[in-house]
C-alpha positions in Angstrom: 0.1 0.0 0.0 1.1 3.5 -0.6 -0.3 7.2 -0.2 -1.9 8.2 -3.3 -3.3 11.4 -2.1 -2.9 14.1 0.3 -5.2 16.9 1.1 -5.4 20.2 3.0 -8.4 22.0 3.9 -7.3 25.6 5.3 -10.8 26.6 6.6 -13.2 24.0 7.9 -15.8 23.1 5.1 -14.5 25.4 2.7 -13.0 23.7 -0.7 -9.7 22.2 -0.1 -6.7 21.0 -2.2 -4.3 18.3 -3.0 -0.7 18.8 -2.1 2.3 16.7 -2.7 3.8 16.8 0.8 3.0 18.1 4.4 4.3 18.5 7.5 2.8 17.0 10.9 2.5 19.1 14.2 1.0 18.4 17.3 -2.3 19.3 16.2 -2.3 17.3 12.7 -1.3 18.4 9.2 0.1 22.0 9.2 -2.4 24.1 7.3 -5.2 21.8 7.7 -8.5 23.1 9.3 -6.6 26.0 11.3 -9.5 28.4 10.4 -13.1 28.2 11.0 -16.4 30.0 10.4 -18.8 30.8 13.2 -21.9 32.7 14.0 -22.1 36.0 16.3 -22.6 33.3 19.0 -19.8 31.4 18.3 -21.2 28.3 16.8 -19.4 26.6 14.0 -20.6 26.6 10.4 -20.3 24.0 7.7 -21.5 22.7 4.6 -24.2 20.9 6.5 -26.5 23.9 6.7 -24.4 26.3 4.1 -23.6 24.0 1.1 -22.5 27.5 -0.7 -19.5 27.1 1.5 -18.2 24.6 -0.9 -17.9 27.4 -3.6 -15.1 29.1 -1.7 -11.6 28.1 -2.7 -8.9 28.3 -0.1 -4.9 28.2 -0.5 -2.0 29.0 1.7 -0.1 32.1 -0.2 3.2 32.4 2.0 2.3 33.6 5.4 -1.4 34.3 4.2 -4.7 32.4 3.8 -6.1 33.3 0.3 -10.1 32.8 0.0 -11.6 33.0 -3.6 -15.0 32.9 -4.9 -16.3 33.4 -8.5 -18.3 36.6 -8.8 -16.8 37.7 -5.4 -13.1 38.2 -5.9 -10.5 37.2 -3.3 -9.4 38.2 0.1 -6.6 37.4 2.3 -5.8 37.1 5.8 -2.5 36.3 8.0 -1.9 32.9 8.9 -0.8 34.2 12.4 -1.3 37.5 14.2 1.2 40.1 14.1 -0.2 42.0 17.3 -3.1 42.1 20.0 -5.8 39.9 19.2 -9.4 39.7 19.7 -10.4 36.4 21.2 -13.7 34.6 20.6 -15.3 31.7 22.6 -16.5 29.4 19.8 -17.8 25.7 20.1 -17.5 22.5 17.8 -19.7 19.5 18.2 -18.7 18.3 21.9 -15.7 20.9 22.1 -17.1 24.0 24.3 -15.5 27.0 25.4 -12.7 27.1 22.6 -10.6 30.3 22.5 -10.0 31.4 18.9 -8.7 34.6 17.3 -11.0 36.8 15.5 -9.6 37.3 11.9 -11.2 40.9 11.6 -14.3 42.8 10.2 -13.0 42.8 6.8 -13.1 38.9 6.0 -16.2 38.8 8.1 -18.1 41.2 5.7 -16.7 39.4 2.5 -17.9 35.8 3.7 -20.9 36.9 5.1 -22.0 38.6 1.8 -21.1 35.7 -0.2 -22.6 33.1 1.9 -25.8 35.2 2.7 -25.5 34.7 6.3 -23.6 36.6 9.1 -20.3 34.9 10.1 -17.1 35.4 11.4 -13.8 33.9 10.5 -11.7 32.6 13.5 -8.2 31.2 13.4 -6.2 29.0 15.9 -3.6 30.7 17.9 -1.8 30.4 21.4 -5.1 30.4 23.3 -6.5 27.4 21.6 -6.6 23.9 23.1 -8.9 21.0 22.0 -8.3 17.7 23.2 -9.4 14.5 21.1 -12.5 12.6 22.6 -12.3 9.0 21.7 -15.5 6.9 21.4 -14.4 3.7 23.1 -14.4 1.9 26.4 -12.5 4.0 29.2 -9.3 2.7 30.8 -8.7 2.9 34.6 -8.3 6.6 35.6 -9.3 8.1 32.1 -11.7 10.8 32.1 -15.0 11.0 30.5 -16.6 13.9 28.8 -20.2 13.2 27.4 -19.5 9.5 27.6 -16.1 9.8 25.3 -12.7 9.3 26.6 -10.8 12.6 27.0 -7.2 12.1 25.7 -4.0 14.1 25.9 -3.9 14.4 22.0 -4.8 17.7 20.6 -6.2 18.6 17.1 -8.0 21.7 15.2 -11.4 22.4 14.1 -11.8 19.0 12.1 -15.1 17.2 13.4 -13.6 14.8 15.8 -10.1 13.7 14.8 -7.1 15.1 13.4 -6.9 13.0 10.3 -9.3 11.0 8.0 -8.1 8.4 5.7 -9.9 6.8 2.7 -9.2 4.1 0.1 -9.5 4.1 -3.7 -10.5 0.7 -3.7 -13.4 1.4 -1.3 -14.4 4.4 -3.6 -14.5 2.3 -6.7 -16.4 -0.3 -4.7 -19.1 2.3 -4.1 -19.0 3.8 -7.6 -19.6 0.3 -9.0 -23.0 0.2 -7.1 -23.9 3.5 -8.0 -23.3 2.9 -11.7 -25.1 -0.3 -11.5 -28.3 1.5 -10.5 -28.0 4.3 -13.1 -26.5 6.8 -10.7 -23.1 8.9 -11.5 -20.0 7.9 -10.0 -18.7 10.3 -7.2 -15.2 11.8 -6.8 -13.3 11.2 -3.7 -13.5 15.1 -2.7 -17.0 14.4 -1.6 -15.5 12.8 1.4 -13.0 15.5 2.1 -10.1 13.1 3.2 -6.9 13.9 4.4 -5.0 10.8 3.3 -5.7 8.5 0.4 -4.6 5.0 0.3 -4.2 2.6 -2.9 -3.4 -0.9 -2.9 -5.8 -2.4 -0.1 -8.8 -4.4 -0.6 -12.3 -2.2 -0.4 -12.9 -1.0 2.9 -9.8 -3.1 4.6 -9.0 0.4 6.6 -12.3 -0.7 8.9 -9.9 -3.1 10.7 -6.8 -1.0 10.8 -5.7 -0.3 14.4 -2.2 1.2 13.8 -0.4 2.6 10.6 2.8 4.0 9.7 3.4 6.3 6.8 7.0 7.6 6.4 8.0 8.3 9.9 4.7 8.9 11.4 2.4 6.8 13.4 -1.2 6.7 13.6 -3.7 4.9 15.7 -7.5 4.3 14.8 -10.2 6.8 16.1 -12.8 4.4 14.6 -14.9 4.8 11.6 -16.0 8.0 10.1 -19.7 8.3 10.2 -20.9 10.5 7.1 -23.5 13.1 6.7 -25.2 15.2 3.9 -21.9 16.6 2.9 -21.2 13.9 1.0 -23.9 14.5 -1.3 -22.6 18.1 -1.9 -20.8 18.9 -5.2 -17.7 20.2 -4.1 -17.2 22.5 -6.9 -20.8 23.9 -7.2 -22.3 23.4 -3.8 -25.3 21.7 -5.4 -27.0 18.8 -3.5 -28.3 15.3 -4.4 -28.9 12.2 -2.7 -26.0 10.0 -3.6 -23.7 8.5 -2.4 -25.3 8.9 1.0 -28.3 6.9 0.1 -26.2 4.2 -1.5 -23.8 3.9 1.6 -26.9 3.6 3.8 -28.0 0.4 2.0 -24.8 -1.4 3.1 -22.4 0.5 5.2 -24.3 1.1 8.4 -22.5 0.7 11.8 -22.9 -2.6 13.4 -23.0 -1.0 16.8 -25.0 2.0 15.9 -27.4 1.8 12.7 -27.9 5.5 12.5 -24.2 5.7 11.7 -23.1 5.3 8.0 -19.3 4.7 7.6 -16.9 5.4 4.9 -13.3 6.1 6.0 -11.5 5.8 8.9 -10.5 8.5 11.9 -6.8 8.6 12.7 -4.9 10.2 15.8 -1.3 10.6 15.2 1.1 9.4 17.9 4.1 10.8 16.1 3.8 14.6 16.6 6.6 15.9 14.0 7.5 14.6 10.6 6.6 14.9 7.0 4.5 12.6 4.7 4.5 12.7 0.7 2.4 11.2 -2.0 3.9 8.0 -2.6 5.0 7.0 0.8 4.4 3.7 1.9 1.7 2.5 4.1 2.3 0.0 6.8 0.2 -1.7 9.0 1.5 -2.3 12.6 
């Protein structure tokens, strides 16, 4: 097996892009989901409620984040604050009272105008700390938060874990089923993975527990339960019913039928390193 795709999403739920190499730090892939859109009250925004977010392209240009959208031009903001910052208290899923840096009124106005909804762009800074909460039975002495294990691992504005891995064969298996029913095949970007692996049988990733890519070791965070976002075209923001309907017919979680799985969540045990497209993927 080897890594055939590597993707960064600088702003959660905005459009991401492929890269040939990426470095790993304590939070995950450098440049991945370090920014977030929130409401006035600090509630996180995603394509679940605002599919138009898919139409905003993102890129890292030197020391700045670049946002671009058809008909709206482009705008940039610094990746890091150069002086005093205004902090906002934000939340995402079970992670409450996170302290993030407000990126200012100019980008807020640009995003709000394009999306048709008031919002603010925030960024991870020195005051931010978000531990991973794992869905597993606790070990003696571990702390539970809303029924999940609080770990010492930290991560970004991603849904629940620092990394998501998918496989080309799993997508091919899904697309074979879609095409057989007369539906269109879907591209991998519907699933917004960080890591794409080739050379494994379909859905073999379900059973992975620990993985090494280059010098970085990962452990499983369990299967990734999918939502309406995978029915959203990541170029136009248009929404349909597939592939969620097809996945629901054969990929329901054995322990919770409300969860429809595709891909595997990962936490990195190795907090530094570089991974590249073409790197070998080794099961440990």
